[in-house]
Every structure is written in structure tokens, then in C-alpha cells.
N, CA, C and O atoms as a GROMACS GRO file, in nm:
protein
  520
    1UNK      N    1   2.328   5.108  10.153
    1UNK     CA    2   2.447   5.183  10.021
    1UNK      C    3   2.529   5.071   9.978
    1UNK      O    4   2.587   4.987  10.047
    2UNK      N    5   2.524   5.085   9.849
    2UNK     CA    6   2.601   4.951   9.779
    2UNK      C    7   2.731   5.022   9.757
    2UNK      O    8   2.756   5.141   9.775
    3UNK      N    9   2.818   4.914   9.708
    3UNK     CA   10   2.948   4.963   9.702
    3UNK      C   11   3.005   5.061   9.597
    3UNK      O   12   3.111   5.123   9.608
    4UNK      N   13   2.944   5.065   9.523
    4UNK     CA   14   2.958   5.219   9.411
    4UNK      C   15   2.980   5.336   9.488
    4UNK      O   16   3.071   5.418   9.474
    5UNK      N   17   2.852   5.335   9.601
    5UNK     CA   18   2.809   5.446   9.662
    5UNK      C   19   2.921   5.474   9.748
    5UNK      O   20   2.970   5.587   9.749
    6UNK      N   21   2.971   5.370   9.829
    6UNK     CA   22   3.075   5.388   9.928
    6UNK      C   23   3.211   5.397   9.867
    6UNK      O   24   3.305   5.421   9.942
    7UNK      N   25   3.228   5.384   9.762
    7UNK     CA   26   3.336   5.391   9.704
    7UNK      C   27   3.365   5.545   9.631
    7UNK      O   28   3.469   5.609   9.613
    8UNK      N   29   3.210   5.574   9.594
    8UNK     CA   30   3.216   5.744   9.558
    8UNK      C   31   3.233   5.819   9.673
    8UNK      O   32   3.308   5.916   9.677
    9UNK      N   33   3.163   5.775   9.772
    9UNK     CA   34   3.177   5.850   9.914
    9UNK      C   35   3.328   5.830   9.971
    9UNK      O   36   3.384   5.924  10.027
   10UNK      N   37   3.380   5.728   9.957
   10UNK     CA   38   3.513   5.696   9.997
   10UNK      C   39   3.593   5.799   9.892
   10UNK      O   40   3.684   5.864   9.945
   11UNK      N   41   3.570   5.820   9.761
   11UNK     CA   42   3.686   5.884   9.679
   11UNK      C   43   3.639   6.038   9.698
   11UNK      O   44   3.712   6.125   9.652
   12UNK      N   45   3.529   6.070   9.757
   12UNK     CA   46   3.490   6.199   9.772
   12UNK      C   47   3.575   6.254   9.927
   12UNK      O   48   3.628   6.362   9.956
   13UNK      N   49   3.562   6.162   9.983
   13UNK     CA   50   3.621   6.232  10.142
   13UNK      C   51   3.763   6.194  10.137
   13UNK      O   52   3.832   6.245  10.224
   14UNK      N   53   3.839   6.091  10.030
   14UNK     CA   54   3.992   6.086   9.985
   14UNK      C   55   4.031   6.260   9.947
   14UNK      O   56   4.118   6.332   9.996
   15UNK      N   57   3.942   6.285   9.856
   15UNK     CA   58   3.978   6.431   9.780
   15UNK      C   59   3.919   6.512   9.893
   15UNK      O   60   3.988   6.609   9.924
   16UNK      N   61   3.833   6.498   9.945
   16UNK     CA   62   3.808   6.643  10.051
   16UNK      C   63   3.935   6.651  10.166
   16UNK      O   64   3.954   6.756  10.227
   17UNK      N   65   4.039   6.499  10.196
   17UNK     CA   66   4.088   6.497  10.290
   17UNK      C   67   4.245   6.569  10.213
   17UNK      O   68   4.324   6.641  10.274
   18UNK      N   69   4.254   6.537  10.106
   18UNK     CA   70   4.372   6.581  10.014
   18UNK      C   71   4.353   6.742  10.003
   18UNK      O   72   4.449   6.819   9.997
   19UNK      N   73   4.244   6.775  10.000
   19UNK     CA   74   4.224   6.910   9.995
   19UNK      C   75   4.253   7.010  10.136
   19UNK      O   76   4.298   7.123  10.148
   20UNK      N   77   4.217   6.936  10.205
   20UNK     CA   78   4.190   7.000  10.365
   20UNK      C   79   4.351   6.997  10.380
   20UNK      O   80   4.408   7.097  10.422
   21UNK      N   81   4.437   6.861  10.340
   21UNK     CA   82   4.570   6.870  10.391
   21UNK      C   83   4.626   6.989  10.305
   21UNK      O   84   4.683   7.073  10.375
   22UNK      N   85   4.624   7.014  10.177
   22UNK     CA   86   4.649   7.131  10.117
   22UNK      C   87   4.655   7.245  10.184
   22UNK      O   88   4.753   7.298  10.234
   23UNK      N   89   4.518   7.286  10.181
   23UNK     CA   90   4.456   7.400  10.247
   23UNK      C   91   4.561   7.425  10.386
   23UNK      O   92   4.638   7.521  10.385
   24UNK      N   93   4.556   7.332  10.497
   24UNK     CA   94   4.620   7.332  10.598
   24UNK      C   95   4.753   7.378  10.568
   24UNK      O   96   4.800   7.481  10.617
   25UNK      N   97   4.827   7.289  10.474
   25UNK     CA   98   4.999   7.331  10.459
   25UNK      C   99   4.980   7.457  10.374
   25UNK      O  100   5.089   7.515  10.372
   26UNK      N  101   4.909   7.508  10.320
   26UNK     CA  102   4.902   7.636  10.264
   26UNK      C  103   4.877   7.739  10.381
   26UNK      O  104   4.926   7.851  10.368
   27UNK      N  105   4.812   7.714  10.479
   27UNK     CA  106   4.783   7.804  10.601
   27UNK      C  107   4.903   7.819  10.659
   27UNK      O  108   4.956   7.931  10.654
   28UNK      N  109   4.966   7.719  10.721
   28UNK     CA  110   5.098   7.695  10.756
   28UNK      C  111   5.188   7.769  10.701
   28UNK      O  112   5.265   7.828  10.777
   29UNK      N  113   5.202   7.783  10.564
   29UNK     CA  114   5.300   7.842  10.506
   29UNK      C  115   5.269   7.990  10.503
   29UNK      O  116   5.357   8.073  10.523
   30UNK      N  117   5.142   8.025  10.477
   30UNK     CA  118   5.093   8.177  10.497
   30UNK      C  119   5.114   8.196  10.638
   30UNK      O  120   5.172   8.302  10.659
   31UNK      N  121   5.091   8.140  10.728
   31UNK     CA  122   5.158   8.173  10.888
   31UNK      C  123   5.316   8.207  10.899
   31UNK      O  124   5.360   8.303  10.963
   32UNK      N  125   5.388   8.123  10.832
   32UNK     CA  126   5.516   8.114  10.847
   32UNK      C  127   5.566   8.262  10.797
   32UNK      O  128   5.624   8.354  10.855
   33UNK      N  129   5.513   8.242  10.645
   33UNK     CA  130   5.532   8.415  10.577
   33UNK      C  131   5.499   8.522  10.666
   33UNK      O  132   5.578   8.615  10.683
   34UNK      N  133   5.395   8.516  10.721
   34UNK     CA  134   5.310   8.618  10.787
   34UNK      C  135   5.442   8.644  10.946
   34UNK      O  136   5.469   8.757  10.988
   35UNK      N  137   5.485   8.552  10.988
   35UNK     CA  138   5.558   8.570  11.091
   35UNK      C  139   5.685   8.605  11.060
   35UNK      O  140   5.744   8.686  11.131
   36UNK      N  141   5.749   8.544  10.941
   36UNK     CA  142   5.895   8.590  10.882
   36UNK      C  143   5.881   8.750  10.845
   36UNK      O  144   5.978   8.822  10.869
   37UNK      N  145   5.763   8.809  10.788
   37UNK     CA  146   5.723   8.949  10.768
   37UNK      C  147   5.701   9.020  10.893
   37UNK      O  148   5.768   9.123  10.897
   38UNK      N  149   5.635   9.002  10.987
   38UNK     CA  150   5.619   9.050  11.100
   38UNK      C  151   5.784   9.071  11.149
   38UNK      O  152   5.828   9.181  11.181
   39UNK      N  153   5.842   8.979  11.149
   39UNK     CA  154   5.993   8.961  11.233
   39UNK      C  155   6.052   9.099  11.151
   39UNK      O  156   6.089   9.203  11.206
   40UNK      N  157   6.051   9.074  11.018
   40UNK     CA  158   6.115   9.166  10.920
   40UNK      C  159   6.048   9.325  10.959
   40UNK      O  160   6.125   9.417  10.988
   41UNK      N  161   5.953   9.340  10.958
   41UNK     CA  162   5.871   9.467  10.991
   41UNK      C  163   5.911   9.522  11.144
   41UNK      O  164   5.917   9.640  11.180
   42UNK      N  165   5.930   9.431  11.206
   42UNK     CA  166   5.997   9.466  11.349
   42UNK      C  167   6.124   9.524  11.358
   42UNK      O  168   6.151   9.629  11.416
   43UNK      N  169   6.212   9.441  11.288
   43UNK     CA  170   6.337   9.478  11.274
   43UNK      C  171   6.340   9.589  11.192
   43UNK      O  172   6.394   9.689  11.240
   44UNK      N  173   6.300   9.594  11.091
   44UNK     CA  174   6.281   9.743  11.016
   44UNK      C  175   6.246   9.854  11.097
   44UNK      O  176   6.315   9.955  11.111
   45UNK      N  177   6.124   9.829  11.157
   45UNK     CA  178   6.080   9.942  11.233
   45UNK      C  179   6.197   9.979  11.354
   45UNK      O  180   6.219  10.100  11.365
   46UNK      N  181   6.257   9.907  11.425
   46UNK     CA  182   6.355   9.961  11.515
   46UNK      C  183   6.459  10.002  11.438
   46UNK      O  184   6.524  10.086  11.501
   47UNK      N  185   6.509   9.978  11.317
   47UNK     CA  186   6.596  10.077  11.248
   47UNK      C  187   6.565  10.169  11.198
   47UNK      O  188   6.646  10.261  11.181
   48UNK      N  189   6.449  10.175  11.162
   48UNK     CA  190   6.390  10.327  11.117
   48UNK      C  191   6.357  10.411  11.233
   48UNK      O  192   6.343  10.532  11.211
   49UNK      N  193   6.341  10.364  11.363
   49UNK     CA  194   6.322  10.426  11.479
   49UNK      C  195   6.453  10.482  11.516
   49UNK      O  196   6.456  10.594  11.568
   50UNK      N  197   6.572  10.410  11.494
   50UNK     CA  198   6.712  10.467  11.512
   50UNK      C  199   6.737  10.557  11.432
   50UNK      O  200   6.764  10.665  11.485
   51UNK      N  201   6.740  10.552  11.308
   51UNK     CA  202   6.743  10.644  11.202
   51UNK      C  203   6.706  10.771  11.201
   51UNK      O  204   6.774  10.866  11.163
   52UNK      N  205   6.556  10.773  11.258
   52UNK     CA  206   6.486  10.906  11.260
   52UNK      C  207   6.528  10.944  11.405
   52UNK      O  208   6.511  11.066  11.418
   53UNK      N  209   6.574  10.890  11.513
   53UNK     CA  210   6.624  10.960  11.629
   53UNK      C  211   6.745  11.051  11.576
   53UNK      O  212   6.757  11.170  11.605
   54UNK      N  213   6.836  10.976  11.491
   54UNK     CA  214   6.955  11.016  11.420
   54UNK      C  215   6.938  11.142  11.352
   54UNK      O  216   7.023  11.231  11.359
   55UNK      N  217   6.822  11.151  11.284
   55UNK     CA  218   6.788  11.258  11.188
   55UNK      C  219   6.716  11.359  11.273
   55UNK      O  220   6.732  11.476  11.238
   56UNK      N  221   6.648  11.338  11.369
   56UNK     CA  222   6.609  11.444  11.479
   56UNK      C  223   6.742  11.536  11.533
   56UNK      O  224   6.754  11.658  11.546
   57UNK      N  225   6.823  11.440  11.555
   57UNK     CA  226   6.962  11.509  11.651
   57UNK      C  227   7.004  11.564  11.519
   57UNK      O  228   7.004  11.685  11.542
   58UNK      N  229   7.039  11.548  11.402
   58UNK     CA  230   7.095  11.619  11.285
   58UNK      C  231   7.013  11.730  11.275
   58UNK      O  232   7.076  11.836  11.269
   59UNK      N  233   6.893  11.740  11.270
   59UNK     CA  234   6.805  11.826  11.252
   59UNK      C  235   6.826  11.937  11.361
   59UNK      O  236   6.831  12.055  11.325
   60UNK      N  237   6.837  11.902  11.495
   60UNK     CA  238   6.857  11.976  11.604
   60UNK      C  239   6.975  12.053  11.584
   60UNK      O  240   6.974  12.175  11.568
   61UNK      N  241   7.093  11.970  11.586
   61UNK     CA  242   7.230  12.020  11.541
   61UNK      C  243   7.225  12.135  11.414
   61UNK      O  244   7.304  12.230  11.411
   62UNK      N  245   7.150  12.117  11.337
   62UNK     CA  246   7.168  12.228  11.206
   62UNK      C  247   7.081  12.341  11.242
   62UNK      O  248   7.099  12.447  11.182
   63UNK      N  249   6.986  12.333  11.334
   63UNK     CA  250   6.886  12.437  11.363
   63UNK      C  251   7.023  12.531  11.466
   63UNK      O  252   7.048  12.648  11.436
   64UNK      N  253   7.079  12.480  11.552
   64UNK     CA  254   7.157  12.550  11.648
   64UNK      C  255   7.271  12.594  11.558
   64UNK      O  256   7.313  12.709  11.571
   65UNK      N  257   7.323  12.516  11.469
   65UNK     CA  258   7.417  12.596  11.369
   65UNK      C  259   7.382  12.713  11.294
   65UNK      O  260   7.457  12.809  11.274
   66UNK      N  261   7.241  12.696  11.246
   66UNK     CA  262   7.181  12.809  11.167
   66UNK      C  263   7.154  12.924  11.283
   66UNK      O  264   7.184  13.041  11.260
   67UNK      N  265   7.094  12.882  11.412
   67UNK     CA  266   7.094  12.990  11.485
   67UNK      C  267   7.241  13.085  11.516
   67UNK      O  268   7.245  13.208  11.517
   68UNK      N  269   7.364  12.985  11.544
   68UNK     CA  270   7.473  13.066  11.559
   68UNK      C  271   7.541  13.120  11.425
   68UNK      O  272   7.630  13.205  11.435
   69UNK      N  273   7.509  13.082  11.326
   69UNK     CA  274   7.539  13.151  11.193
   69UNK      C  275   7.442  13.290  11.192
   69UNK      O  276   7.485  13.402  11.163
   70UNK      N  277   7.322  13.262  11.225
   70UNK     CA  278   7.226  13.406  11.216
   70UNK      C  279   7.294  13.497  11.327
   70UNK      O  280   7.322  13.611  11.289
   71UNK      N  281   7.324  13.465  11.453
   71UNK     CA  282   7.384  13.562  11.550
   71UNK      C  283   7.524  13.629  11.460
   71UNK      O  284   7.522  13.748  11.428
   72UNK      N  285   7.604  13.567  11.434
   72UNK     CA  286   7.742  13.602  11.390
   72UNK      C  287   7.667  13.713  11.261
   72UNK      O  288   7.701  13.831  11.258
   73UNK      N  289   7.594  13.672  11.188
   73UNK     CA  290   7.569  13.723  11.071
   73UNK      C  291   7.518  13.901  11.096
   73UNK      O  292   7.556  14.007  11.046
   74UNK      N  293   7.407  13.863  11.209
   74UNK     CA  294   7.387  13.992  11.304
   74UNK      C  295   7.484  14.072  11.348
   74UNK      O  296   7.494  14.192  11.324
   75UNK      N  297   7.564  13.998  11.418
   75UNK     CA  298   7.692  14.066  11.473
   75UNK      C  299   7.774  14.134  11.380
   75UNK      O  300   7.800  14.253  11.400
   76UNK      N  301   7.831  14.059  11.256
   76UNK     CA  302   7.897  14.110  11.125
   76UNK      C  303   7.819  14.251  11.099
   76UNK      O  304   7.884  14.355  11.089
   77UNK      N  305   7.681  14.250  11.089
   77UNK     CA  306   7.621  14.364  11.037
   77UNK      C  307   7.643  14.469  11.129
   77UNK      O  308   7.658  14.583  11.086
   78UNK      N  309   7.646  14.448  11.241
   78UNK     CA  310   7.668  14.551  11.371
   78UNK      C  311   7.795  14.609  11.361
   78UNK      O  312   7.818  14.727  11.387
   79UNK      N  313   7.893  14.514  11.317
   79UNK     CA  314   8.018  14.564  11.341
   79UNK      C  315   8.051  14.665  11.224
   79UNK      O  316   8.100  14.778  11.227
   80UNK      N  317   8.006  14.587  11.119
   80UNK     CA  318   8.041  14.675  10.970
   80UNK      C  319   8.006  14.793  10.950
   80UNK      O  320   8.037  14.858  10.850
   81UNK      N  321   7.918  14.844  11.071
   81UNK     CA  322   7.873  15.003  11.040
   81UNK      C  323   8.000  15.067  11.100
   81UNK      O  324   8.012  15.185  11.068
   82UNK      N  325   8.097  15.018  11.179
   82UNK     CA  326   8.203  15.067  11.254
   82UNK      C  327   8.293  15.069  11.156
   82UNK      O  328   8.367  15.166  11.174
   83UNK      N  329   8.334  14.981  11.021
   83UNK     CA  330   8.432  14.996  10.971
   83UNK      C  331   8.419  15.125  10.858
   83UNK      O  332   8.322  15.188  10.815
   84UNK      N  333   8.570  15.134  10.830
   84UNK     CA  334   8.568  15.245  10.758
   84UNK      C  335   8.518  15.220  10.608
   84UNK      O  336   8.544  15.123  10.537
   85UNK      N  337   8.443  15.332  10.578
   85UNK     CA  338   8.423  15.300  10.425
   85UNK      C  339   8.536  15.292  10.337
   85UNK      O  340   8.647  15.275  10.387
   86UNK      N  341   8.522  15.304  10.192
   86UNK     CA  342   8.639  15.318  10.098
   86UNK      C  343   8.677  15.440  10.054
   86UNK      O  344   8.786  15.471  10.008
   87UNK      N  345   8.561  15.522  10.073
   87UNK     CA  346   8.599  15.677  10.028
   87UNK      C  347   8.665  15.727  10.163
   87UNK      O  348   8.749  15.814  10.139
   88UNK      N  349   8.652  15.700  10.288
   88UNK     CA  350   8.715  15.721  10.402
   88UNK      C  351   8.867  15.695  10.364
   88UNK      O  352   8.954  15.782  10.358
   89UNK      N  353   8.883  15.572  10.343
   89UNK     CA  354   9.028  15.542  10.354
   89UNK      C  355   9.099  15.615  10.240
   89UNK      O  356   9.212  15.657  10.262
   90UNK      N  357   9.042  15.633  10.119
   90UNK     CA  358   9.113  15.696   9.991
   90UNK      C  359   9.144  15.833  10.058
   90UNK      O  360   9.244  15.893  10.018
   91UNK      N  361   9.074  15.884  10.150
   91UNK     CA  362   9.079  16.028  10.206
   91UNK      C  363   9.197  16.009  10.290
   91UNK      O  364   9.290  16.089  10.282
   92UNK      N  365   9.203  15.888  10.385
   92UNK     CA  366   9.322  15.903  10.489
   92UNK      C  367   9.444  15.867  10.412
   92UNK      O  368   9.553  15.906  10.452
   93UNK      N  369   9.433  15.789  10.293
   93UNK     CA  370   9.548  15.768  10.212
   93UNK      C  371   9.612  15.907  10.129
   93UNK      O  372   9.727  15.924  10.089
   94UNK      N  373   9.514  15.983  10.119
   94UNK     CA  374   9.597  16.124  10.067
   94UNK      C  375   9.653  16.190  10.169
   94UNK      O  376   9.758  16.250  10.143
   95UNK      N  377   9.606  16.196  10.288
   95UNK     CA  378   9.659  16.243  10.411
   95UNK      C  379   9.792  16.202  10.444
   95UNK      O  380   9.877  16.277  10.490
   96UNK      N  381   9.809  16.057  10.416
   96UNK     CA  382   9.919  16.011  10.462
   96UNK      C  383  10.022  16.060  10.339
   96UNK      O  384  10.134  16.094  10.377
   97UNK      N  385   9.998  16.067  10.207
   97UNK     CA  386  10.069  16.084  10.113
   97UNK      C  387  10.132  16.228  10.126
   97UNK      O  388  10.250  16.256  10.103
   98UNK      N  389  10.021  16.323  10.172
   98UNK     CA  390  10.077  16.468  10.204
   98UNK      C  391  10.164  16.471  10.328
   98UNK      O  392  10.262  16.544  10.319
   99UNK      N  393  10.151  16.425  10.410
   99UNK     CA  394  10.228  16.424  10.544
   99UNK      C  395  10.377  16.331  10.512
   99UNK      O  396  10.480  16.351  10.577
  100UNK      N  397  10.370  16.261  10.438
  100UNK     CA  398  10.478  16.150  10.396
  100UNK      C  399  10.583  16.119  10.534
  100UNK      O  400  10.705  16.137  10.538
  101UNK      N  401  10.501  16.073  10.634
  101UNK     CA  402  10.535  16.026  10.763
  101UNK      C  403  10.662  15.933  10.777
  101UNK      O  404  10.707  15.907  10.889
  102UNK      N  405  10.724  15.879  10.656
  102UNK     CA  406  10.826  15.845  10.639
  102UNK      C  407  10.965  15.926  10.669
  102UNK      O  408  11.074  15.901  10.721
  103UNK      N  409  10.904  16.029  10.612
  103UNK     CA  410  11.040  16.151  10.624
  103UNK      C  411  11.052  16.225  10.763
  103UNK      O  412  11.147  16.293  10.802
  104UNK      N  413  10.942  16.197  10.823
  104UNK     CA  414  10.950  16.267  10.978
  104UNK      C  415  11.084  16.211  11.048
  104UNK      O  416  11.135  16.107  11.006
  105UNK      N  417  11.136  16.279  11.146
  105UNK     CA  418  11.257  16.265  11.199
  105UNK      C  419  11.214  16.190  11.331
  105UNK      O  420  11.094  16.212  11.344
  106UNK      N  421  11.258  16.113  11.430
  106UNK     CA  422  11.241  16.090  11.565
  106UNK      C  423  11.328  16.179  11.621
  106UNK      O  424  11.427  16.224  11.563
  107UNK      N  425  11.294  16.207  11.734
  107UNK     CA  426  11.375  16.285  11.851
  107UNK      C  427  11.495  16.197  11.869
  107UNK      O  428  11.576  16.275  11.920
  108UNK      N  429  11.540  16.106  11.860
  108UNK     CA  430  11.694  16.064  11.852
  108UNK      C  431  11.729  16.092  11.724
  108UNK      O  432  11.848  16.124  11.716
  109UNK      N  433  11.660  16.093  11.606
  109UNK     CA  434  11.720  16.115  11.494
  109UNK      C  435  11.764  16.274  11.530
  109UNK      O  436  11.884  16.303  11.537
  110UNK      N  437  11.683  16.351  11.547
  110UNK     CA  438  11.707  16.504  11.549
  110UNK      C  439  11.849  16.532  11.659
  110UNK      O  440  11.948  16.603  11.638
  111UNK      N  441  11.824  16.468  11.752
  111UNK     CA  442  11.945  16.481  11.864
  111UNK      C  443  12.081  16.430  11.797
  111UNK      O  444  12.184  16.495  11.816
  112UNK      N  445  12.081  16.334  11.732
  112UNK     CA  446  12.191  16.287  11.626
  112UNK      C  447  12.253  16.396  11.542
  112UNK      O  448  12.366  16.443  11.546
  113UNK      N  449  12.139  16.426  11.459
  113UNK     CA  450  12.165  16.525  11.360
  113UNK      C  451  12.222  16.686  11.438
  113UNK      O  452  12.306  16.750  11.374
  114UNK      N  453  12.189  16.725  11.531
  114UNK     CA  454  12.229  16.845  11.630
  114UNK      C  455  12.387  16.829  11.675
  114UNK      O  456  12.471  16.918  11.668
  115UNK      N  457  12.406  16.710  11.718
  115UNK     CA  458  12.543  16.668  11.787
  115UNK      C  459  12.617  16.634  11.675
  115UNK      O  460  12.729  16.605  11.716
  116UNK      N  461  12.612  16.623  11.551
  116UNK     CA  462  12.677  16.583  11.451
  116UNK      C  463  12.692  16.727  11.392
  116UNK      O  464  12.804  16.752  11.347
  117UNK      N  465  12.600  16.826  11.384
  117UNK     CA  466  12.632  16.943  11.340
  117UNK      C  467  12.720  17.052  11.449
  117UNK      O  468  12.790  17.149  11.420
  118UNK      N  469  12.692  17.004  11.560
  118UNK     CA  470  12.790  17.084  11.654
  118UNK      C  471  12.922  17.018  11.643
  118UNK      O  472  13.024  17.086  11.648
  119UNK      N  473  12.926  16.917  11.632
  119UNK     CA  474  13.072  16.862  11.626
  119UNK      C  475  13.151  16.895  11.471
  119UNK      O  476  13.268  16.926  11.451
  120UNK      N  477  13.074  16.882  11.404
  120UNK     CA  478  13.149  16.981  11.268
  120UNK      C  479  13.163  17.123  11.311
  120UNK      O  480  13.272  17.177  11.296
  121UNK      N  481  13.077  17.179  11.356
  121UNK     CA  482  13.087  17.318  11.355
  121UNK      C  483  13.211  17.343  11.424
  121UNK      O  484  13.281  17.437  11.385
  122UNK      N  485  13.254  17.262  11.537
  122UNK     CA  486  13.372  17.280  11.631
  122UNK      C  487  13.488  17.214  11.555
  122UNK      O  488  13.599  17.239  11.601
  123UNK      N  489  13.483  17.146  11.464
  123UNK     CA  490  13.623  17.127  11.374
  123UNK      C  491  13.604  17.208  11.219
  123UNK      O  492  13.660  17.190  11.111
  124UNK      N  493  13.521  17.284  11.255
  124UNK     CA  494  13.530  17.373  11.116
  124UNK      C  495  13.461  17.312  10.980
  124UNK      O  496  13.485  17.362  10.871
  125UNK      N  497  13.368  17.191  10.998
  125UNK     CA  498  13.371  17.165  10.835
  125UNK      C  499  13.220  17.195  10.832
  125UNK      O  500  13.134  17.177  10.918
  126UNK      N  501  13.210  17.261  10.671
  126UNK     CA  502  13.077  17.328  10.657
  126UNK      C  503  13.020  17.250  10.536
  126UNK      O  504  13.060  17.249  10.419
  127UNK      N  505  12.949  17.205  10.575
  127UNK     CA  506  12.864  17.095  10.434
  127UNK      C  507  12.777  17.194  10.339
  127UNK      O  508  12.699  17.279  10.381
  128UNK      N  509  12.796  17.176  10.249
  128UNK     CA  510  12.699  17.229  10.149
  128UNK      C  511  12.581  17.141  10.119
  128UNK      O  512  12.601  17.020  10.105
  129UNK      N  513  12.466  17.189  10.108
  129UNK     CA  514  12.362  17.108  10.105
  129UNK      C  515  12.324  17.126   9.951
  129UNK      O  516  12.334  17.231   9.887
  130UNK      N  517  12.282  17.016   9.909
  130UNK     CA  518  12.269  17.002   9.729
  130UNK      C  519  12.091  17.021   9.728
  130UNK      O  520  12.030  17.018   9.621
   0.00000   0.00000   0.00000
């Protein structure tokens, strides 16, 4: 081989060596990126798992609250059948107005009126009713 051929081969080997170094550098950078992405994915995965657990707990709590609300609604529906209806209240109101319970006298009031009337009778006072 002559020098030209050796120079060409040497240039090719040098070019090949540079390209090989570039490829090795790219491979190293890709490995670093892959490692960094893996760490990020694992970190996010852990965070997502924690968030998922919290969401599951919240869903369980919401389901329990919904069950309690359903029970309360069922209880209210059951109890509402025992409530007085509007027309029943109006009838009751009419009865109260007819009887006028505020004008009823208690036993003590009647005793006081009788004793007062007896005193007045003894004293000879006659009251005229209007």
C-alpha cells in the first residue's frame, strides 16, 4: 500500500472514530435522558398512586354520605305520612276559633270570681253587667 491509500484509510478510520465517538456520546445522552425520564415517571407514578388512594377514600366517603342521605330521605318520607295535612290544620284552626280557648277560665279564676262575688254579696254591692 502506498501512502495515499494509507492516508485514505487513515482518514476513513479517523472519520469512523469521530462518528463512533459521536454515536457513543449520543447513546450516553439518550441513556441519561432515559434514566431521568424513568425517575420522573416513577416519581409521578408514586404521586399518582397517592392521589388515587385519596380519590378512592373520597369516593368511599361520598358513597357513605349518600347512603346516609338516602336513609334520612326514607325516614322523612316515612315520617311525613304522620304529619298533619294542610286541610287538617285548617279544620283544627276553625275549631280553635270556634272554642276561643283564651276565653276559658281556669279553676283558680272561677274560684276567685266566686269568692269575689260572695264578698260583694256580703257587702251588698251589686254590679251591673254591660
